[in-house]
C-alpha positions as CSV (number, residue, x, y, z in Angstrom):
1,M,17.4,-4.5,14.1
2,L,14.6,-5.9,12.0
3,L,15.2,-8.6,9.4
4,E,12.9,-9.0,6.5
5,E,13.1,-12.2,4.5
6,S,11.2,-12.3,1.2
7,E,10.9,-14.8,-1.6
8,E,9.5,-11.9,-3.8
9,P,11.9,-9.5,-5.5
10,R,11.8,-5.9,-4.2
11,A,11.6,-2.8,-6.4
12,G,14.7,-0.8,-6.7
13,T,18.4,-1.6,-6.8
14,G,21.0,-3.2,-4.5
15,P,21.0,-6.4,-2.6
16,S,17.4,-6.3,-1.6
17,A,16.2,-6.0,-5.2
18,D,16.8,-9.7,-5.8
19,G,14.6,-10.9,-3.0
20,A,17.5,-11.3,-0.5
21,E,17.1,-10.3,3.2
22,H,16.9,-6.7,4.1
23,V,17.8,-5.2,7.5
24,Y,16.2,-2.2,9.0
25,L,18.0,-0.4,11.8
26,S,16.0,1.4,14.5
27,D,16.4,3.0,17.9
28,F,19.6,5.0,17.2
29,G,18.7,8.1,19.1
30,V,15.2,7.2,20.1
31,S,15.6,6.9,23.9
32,K,16.4,9.8,26.1
33,V,18.6,9.4,29.1
34,A,19.2,12.3,31.6
35,V,22.7,12.7,32.8
36,S,24.3,15.2,35.1
37,T,24.4,18.8,33.9
38,G,27.5,20.1,32.3
39,L,28.1,16.9,30.2
40,T,26.4,18.5,27.2
41,L,25.1,22.0,26.7
42,T,21.5,21.0,27.6
43,G,22.4,18.4,30.2
44,Q,20.7,15.7,28.2
45,V,22.0,12.9,26.0
46,V,19.7,11.5,23.3
47,G,20.6,7.9,22.3
48,T,21.0,4.4,23.5
49,L,24.1,4.5,25.7
50,D,25.8,1.3,24.4
51,Y,25.6,2.7,20.8
52,I,26.0,6.4,21.3
53,A,28.9,8.2,19.4
54,P,31.3,10.5,21.2
55,E,30.1,13.5,19.1
56,Q,26.6,12.9,20.4
57,I,27.7,12.8,24.0
58,E,29.6,16.0,23.6
59,G,26.8,17.8,21.7
60,R,28.8,18.3,18.5
61,E,27.5,18.1,15.0
62,V,26.2,14.6,13.9
63,D,26.0,13.0,10.5
64,G,26.0,9.6,8.8
65,R,29.3,8.7,10.5
66,T,27.5,9.0,13.8
67,D,25.1,6.3,12.7
68,Q,28.1,4.3,11.5
69,Y,29.6,4.4,15.0
70,S,26.3,3.0,16.3
71,L,26.2,0.4,13.6
72,A,29.8,-0.6,14.5
73,C,28.8,-1.0,18.2
74,A,25.9,-3.2,17.1
75,A,28.2,-5.3,14.8
76,F,30.7,-5.6,17.7
77,E,27.9,-6.9,20.0
78,L,26.7,-9.3,17.3
79,L,30.2,-10.8,17.0
80,C,31.1,-10.8,20.7
81,G,27.8,-11.1,22.6
82,S,28.2,-7.7,24.4
83,P,28.7,-4.1,23.3
84,P,32.3,-2.8,23.1
85,F,32.1,-0.4,26.1
86,Q,29.8,-2.4,28.4
87,Q,29.8,-1.0,31.9
88,H,27.5,-1.3,35.0
89,E,26.6,2.4,35.2
90,G,25.4,4.8,32.5
91,L,27.9,7.5,33.1
92,A,30.7,4.9,33.0
93,V,29.5,3.8,29.5
94,L,29.6,7.5,28.4
95,S,33.1,7.9,29.8
96,A,34.3,4.7,28.0
97,Q,32.7,5.9,24.7
98,L,34.6,9.1,25.0
99,S,38.0,7.9,26.3
100,E,38.7,4.2,26.2
101,P,40.4,2.5,23.3
102,V,38.3,0.3,21.1
103,P,38.4,-3.2,22.6
104,S,39.6,-6.1,20.5
105,V,37.0,-8.5,19.1
106,R,39.7,-11.1,19.1
107,A,40.2,-10.7,22.8
108,R,36.6,-11.8,23.2
109,R,36.4,-14.2,20.2
110,P,39.9,-15.5,19.3
111,A,38.6,-17.4,16.3
112,L,37.7,-14.1,14.5
113,P,40.3,-12.7,12.0
114,A,42.6,-9.9,13.0
115,E,41.3,-7.8,10.1
116,A,38.0,-7.5,12.0
117,D,39.8,-5.6,14.8
118,Q,41.2,-3.1,12.2
119,V,37.8,-2.5,10.5
120,L,35.9,-2.1,13.8
121,A,38.6,0.2,15.2
122,R,38.2,2.5,12.2
123,A,34.4,2.5,12.4
124,L,34.6,3.2,16.2
125,A,37.1,5.9,15.9
126,K,36.5,8.7,18.4
127,N,37.0,11.3,15.7
128,P,34.3,11.0,13.0
129,A,36.7,12.1,10.3
130,S,38.8,9.0,11.0
131,R,35.8,6.7,10.3
132,Y,34.7,5.2,6.9
133,A,33.1,7.6,4.4
134,S,29.8,5.5,4.5
135,C,28.1,2.7,6.4
136,A,28.2,0.7,3.1
137,E,32.0,1.0,2.9
138,F,32.2,-0.1,6.6
139,A,29.9,-3.1,6.0
140,T,31.8,-4.1,2.9
141,D,35.2,-4.1,4.7
142,L,33.7,-5.9,7.7
143,G,32.3,-8.6,5.4
144,R,35.6,-9.0,3.6
145,A,37.5,-9.1,7.0
146,L,35.1,-11.9,8.2
147,G,35.4,-13.8,5.0
148,A,31.7,-13.5,4.2
149,A,30.6,-13.8,0.6
150,P,29.8,-10.5,-1.0
151,A,26.1,-11.4,-1.2
152,A,24.3,-14.6,-0.1
153,T,21.5,-15.8,-2.3
154,A,18.0,-15.7,-0.9
155,G,17.4,-18.6,1.5
156,Q,21.1,-19.2,2.2
157,A,22.9,-18.2,5.4
158,T,26.5,-17.1,5.4
159,V,28.6,-18.7,8.1
160,L,31.3,-16.3,9.4
161,P,34.6,-17.7,10.7
162,G,34.3,-18.6,14.4
163,T,30.6,-18.5,14.5
164,G,29.8,-22.2,14.0
165,P,27.5,-23.8,11.6
166,A,24.4,-22.0,10.4
167,P,21.1,-23.4,11.7
168,S,19.3,-25.6,9.2
169,R,16.4,-24.1,7.4
170,Q,15.2,-27.6,6.4
171,P,12.5,-29.5,8.4
172,P,13.7,-32.5,10.3
173,G,14.2,-35.5,8.0
174,A,14.1,-33.3,4.8
175,V,16.7,-34.0,2.1
176,P,18.8,-30.9,1.3
177,P,18.3,-29.6,-2.3
178,G,20.9,-31.0,-4.7
179,T,21.5,-34.3,-2.8
180,A,20.0,-37.7,-3.5
181,P,18.2,-39.5,-0.7
182,G,20.4,-42.0,1.1
183,T,23.7,-40.1,0.4
């Protein structure tokens, strides 16, 4: 994930149009990992194992909900520090993606709200038809579940419950905007 921070407004509409941060996702389906023959029709799986959707593993049709599954795996990892189906062996990761229930983020980070488990369970559903209609809908629900503001203004960080204080963007000794020196 690449984060662009800009003080200049961007052309277009949406959150990035007002100069806010913009995230670019990459590497969903870029790497190629050979697996034993018979797992898919070609014997190959294309994708990063920790983020690969069940339909990709099985060689079924893919669409935006496949990317949503990968995005949900990344969100899970950002919240918990490790991907949802982390295993020591590649084939074990594939097996877990196909058959294990979605682990609870609260089991790994108890300070997170219960709603986060519900949102991630839906986005990580084994059946794409059970997932959100779009990545934007998933992101909106996850933001609400985490208590994040709908949109932070440029230069402000949003602190999610259970994640601790945001790092200061002020140089050491600087007075934060809106406060008087000595207060």
